[in-house]
N, C-alpha and C positions, 0 to 999 in steps of 0.2 A: 577435494574440494566439496563443500558443503551443496546441497541439493535442498536445503530447507525453502518450503514455500514460505516466507516470513518476511513482510515487507518492514518490521520492526529492525530488521538487521541493516538493511540497506539504509533506513533512518538512522541507527546509530552513525553507522558509516558515513553520512553525509555530514555529519557535525563535523567531520573535520577532513575528511579525504573524499570528494564528488568521483573520482574515478573509483572507488573502490564500492561506492554505493550505487554506481551505474552499474558495475560488476555484478553485484546481489540483486539489482533489479532484474539484468536478464536470467538468473536463475531462476527468480521468482515467476517470470514470465514462460519460461520452460515448463517450472512445473504447474503452473497454472493450466498449460496446455495439455498436461496429463492427468488433469483432474477430472474423475468421475461426473457425469453429468447429472446423475442420480443422486449424487452424496449431498446430502442435507445436514444445516443447522438449524435450529429453531425452527424447523418447517419452510427454511428459505434456502432453496438452491446454493451451496456452495460458491459454484461461478459466479452467480452473482453480487454476494457480499465480497469475495475475494477482486470482484473487477472494483467494486468501490475503493477497496486498499490499495489497489494498483494505481488509481487514480491519486489519491492523497501521496501515496509516495512518490509518483512521478512528479506530484505537486514540489514535495519539499525537497526533494532533488534539484527541480528547477529553481526553486529558491534560493539555495544555496550557491548556483551557478549565477546569479543574479539576473535572471530571466525570469521577472517579475510577472510580466503581461502570461506569459506561458504558465507559469506556476498557478496563478489565480485561474488560469483556464483548467487547470487539471483539477483543482479543488472547486470551482464549480460544478463541472463535469462529475464528480464524485459526489457532491449535494443534491445533483439533479437527477439521478440515477431512480428510478420506479421504485429498487428493489428495499425493502424496509431495513432498516439495522437493526440488530439486536442491541438491546441495550449493554449487554456484557461487553462487546465491542466496542462500543462507544468508552467504556469505562476503561478498558483495554488499552485504546488508542491516548487517551489523554492522561493514564497514568504513564504511559511509556513515552509521551510529547515531555510531561513533565521531568521525567528521570532524564531526558537528552539535553534539554535546556537547562 
C-alpha cells in the first residue's frame, strides 16, 4: 500500500470511489503525523501547508458524499488558515482540479 502524503490521490479517488478516497485520506493523515516540524517549503512550515491541503481534501470527499454543509465547513477552515499558501500550491491544486473534473 502506498504511503504518499499526497491529497491529490484522494481527490482523484473521490471522483468515482469515495471509500478509496477515504482510505487515501487516512494514509495522508498518518504521513502528516510523521512530518518533521522543521521541514519548510517557501519559508512556510510544511505541516501548516499540508494542514490546508488536508482540509481541502476532506471538503472534496465530503462533497462527493453529498454532505455539503460539512464539505463547505472544511473548505472554509482551509481558507481561514493563518498560514500563507504559496502560489505554486494554488496553481498545482487548480491544475489538478481541472484534470479531475
